[in-house]
N, C-alpha and C positions, 0 to 999 in steps of 0.2 A: 202546136208545135210544143216538142215535147223540150225539156230542161236540158241544154247540154253546156258540157265542161269544157271550157277554153282555158288559155292562156295567153298570157300578153306581155310583152318585157317594152318598157320606154328607157330610152337610155341617151340622156341627155350630156350636159356640159360637166356637170358636177355629182350626178348621183346616176345609179342602174337602179334599173324599180321590176318587180315581178308580181304580176297578178295569176294568180289561178283560181277560176271560181267556177259555181253554176250560175248559169242564165237561164232564164224565163223569159224569152222574146214577147210572149202572150199578155206578160202581166206588169215586163218592167222589171220585175224583181232581179237582184243578185246577189248571191250570198258566197262570199271568200270562202274559199280554202284556206291558200295561202297568199300575205299580203308582204311581201318584206322590200328593202331598200337598202344599200349601199353605198358611200360615196366615194367613188372611185375617180374621181376629176379625169376623166377622158380629155377634157377642154385645158388642160397644162400648158400654158405657154403658147396654145393657140392665133391666139389675136395676136402675140411678136410675133411667131416663126411661120404661120402657117400651115404645120405640121402636127402630126397626133404623137407625142414624147414616147418611146417605147416603155418606159416605166408606167407610162397612165396606160400604152394597150395591156401591159401585161397586167394590172391591175382590175382591167375590163374584163379581160379573160377569163381571171379566177373566180371573180363573180358570175360568169357566165359558166362555169364548171359546176359553181354549188347549185346555179339555177337549172342546171339540166338533170341533175338530180333529183331536186325538186318534182322538176315536169314530169320524168320519167316516175315516178312514187305514185305519182296522181293520175296515171295512164293516160298523160294528156299526147298525144300522135303529132308529129311535126305539120301534118294539114290543119290541126285547132289551134295551131301556135302563131303569132305573129310579134315579129321584132320591128320593132320603129325606132330610129335614131334621127336627133335632130342637130341643134346648133353646131356643136363641135366638129360634127362629121359631114356636116354640109360646108363647113370652112374650109377643112382640111385638105391638102395635096395627095398626101398617101393615103386616104380613104377605103382605098382597093383592099389594103394591109388586111386593114379594121374588118372590110366584109368578107373577107375569106377565113379570118379567126374565129368570127362568130357563126359563118356555115359550117367548120370545122367540128364545131362543140354545140352547138343545137340543130343542127340539122336543118335551118332556115337561110335564107339571106336577109339580111338586114335591110329593110326599106328604109332611104334616106329620104326621107321628106322634106316637102316644100313647108315655110314658114306659115301659109294659108293653109295648105295640111295638118300642120300641126296645131293650130286655131279652132279647124271645125272638130277634130275631134276632141281637143279640150271643151269647147263649147256643150258638144253633146254629154261627156263624162259628169261636168260641171253643174249642167241643168235636168239630166233627164230626172234624178228626183223631186226639183222644183216645179219643175211647169206644170202649169192646170192647179196650181193651190193658188187659191181665190184671196190669201194674205199675202201675196208676193205679188211686188209690182213688176210689170214688164216695161219695157223690153230688157233683157240681161244684157250687160257687159260683163265679159268674162275677161280675167287679165292671170295669165299666166308665167308669174317670174319666172324665168328659168337660171340658170347659170350663166350664159351665155347671151340668149335672147328673151324678149319678153313680148307674148301675144296678144292679141287685144281681137274680141271677137263680138260681137253684136248680134240679138236678134231675139226673136220670140219663137215660134215655132220652127224656122228654120234660122239658120245665118244668111243677115243682111248683108255683115260688113265685117270684113276681118284685114290684119295688116299683123307683122312682126317687124321688131326694131331690134337692133344690136346693142341692147343692153339689159345686163343682167348683174347678178352679187358677183360670179365670179369675174367675167369681162371687165366689170367696174372696178374691183378691187387690184387687179391687174393692171388695169391701166394708170389708177390716179393714186392710190395706196400701196403701191409695191415698187422698191427700191430695185437697181438694177441686180443687187446680190440677192433677192429674193426675198427681202426681210418687209413685213407687214405694217405700215404706219398705225401705233398702238396707244394711244388713239389717235385718229387723223386731226389733222390742224386744220384751221379754219380755211386756208388756202385750197386743202386737201378738199374738204367739203363743198366748197365751192365751186370746184373743178366739177364733181361728180353732178352737182345739181346742174350745171351748164348740162351737161351731156345728156342727162336724162330729161330737162325738158324741149332741146333738140331733136331726141328721140321721139317725145309725145308730140312735138309741132308734128314728125310725119308722119308717126299714128294717125293723128287725127284728122290729113288731109285724106284718110280712107274712110276712119271709123270716126263717126259725128259721137264723141265721148259726153259729153255735155244730154244726149238722148237718154242716158242708162236711169231705168227705173229702176233697177237692181243691180249694185255692183258685186260681183261675187269675184271671190281672189284665191286663186288654189297654189300648189306646190309649197315648196318646203319654204322658203323667205316669209310666206305668208302664214302659213299654220304654224311656224316658231315662233314669229311674231304675237301670234292668238295666244299660243301656250304661255308667251310671257304675261301677255296681259290677263290672262285667267289664273296665275300665280299656280302652276299647278303642281304638284310635288315632282312629274315626271312626267313624260309626252305620255298623253293620251289620247288616241286618235277619236273615241267615241264623245268625250268632252270638247274634242276642238270641231269637230263636224257640224255645220251650221251654226255654228257660233255666231253674234250679228256684234263687231267693233264699231266700238264709235272713233270718228274722226282725231278727239280729244287724245282719245287714247292710243292713238295709234301714233301721234304725234310723240305722246312722252314716252312712250317705249322704244321710238325712233332717235330721239335724242339721249335716251340713257346709254342706247346701243352706240349711238356714236362716239359718247364721251367716257364710254367704259374701256379697259384695259383687257387683256387677253385673257389675264387671269381672274376677272371680273364676271366675264362674259361666262368665260368654262365654268363659273360654279352654279350658273343657271340649271338647274336640274333636267329641263327639257331639254337642254340645247346638246344636237348631234357634234360630237366632238370635229365631225368634217364641215360642220358650217361655223364653228366661231371667229375664223376671220373674216367670212364673207358677207356675214348677217347683218350686219351695219348696212352696207350699201343696198343688200336686196328687201331691208327697210324701210331706205331710204327712197327705192322706187316704188313702194305703196304707196307712201306717204304721198308724193309728187302727183303720182295720177291721182288719187283722190282729191286732191285740192285742182288738177287742172280740171277735174270730170265735174268739180262741183256737188261731190256728194258728201252725206254726211257720216255713212254709211257702209262697212263692207261685209258681207256674209262668206264665211268662210268654210269652202267644201275640201273635204280630203278627200274627193270624189274627183278624177281628172282626166287626164288626157290618155293615164293609164287605161279606167273605165270606158272610155270613149274607147278605146284601139279593142277593145275584149268586145264591145257591142259589135264593133264594126264585123269582127272577126267570125262571131256567131251570126250575123244578119247575110255573109257571104254564101 
């Protein structure tokens, strides 16, 4: 089978991402042509209103127009493009408006996938490079901490168990740290933190009913909250995907970074060189989710992967 060029779009609660790459199904090698991310906050207010906000839709459609230009420039046709939408669009009453807008701009219908489908795609993307390495213990427990939900998937050569739960950095921030006027607690109070921990721990109990978290041989953390925690832990002078990819973080380091983020002000977090502006207000909640997962699963380290659901979407597109 020859190398194929394809494109994948992952539209979540907080960000929308594009990957255009050359994939070789025979060797498992994937070479990026274009990989980019924009914070669009599609899930703004969904937890409260049940609907996608007009301004959130327009931010998302504007990013789609920019992505359409890149996809066309690389010669990728609609039959080699897959657009996957996750938590926010699953939850919204007016998701048909979102579907129509994407179809008009990109020529494909976004697939609003289930949490279990999301978990399986994340697993493929995160573990394809790690599988078969003798120094990496199995099974893998992949955790994808998004804006609205977190996916757990356990497996080795194949997925054995998966579950999606409704905790994510945006959802937790809106539930526990945001006032009726829209102001975010800066920094969170002890009561705010306790409420988030209780919410996270309840969700972890639900996840553990389906996914035996304690069986993890290697915990693999993916998505922006995890990679940002890694960038802070590594004290990078700017966001560096190559430096972050496959970094192993010890539990104590994750705990210290989380404690700092939850104690810091907006201005202090904004001064972190690797911090994306769209994550400044939600990164504390995302880091806390990662910390509680590690503590609940009883693991001492997490392997951070820059390859995730986006890579899984592209691999599945090529295999179709």
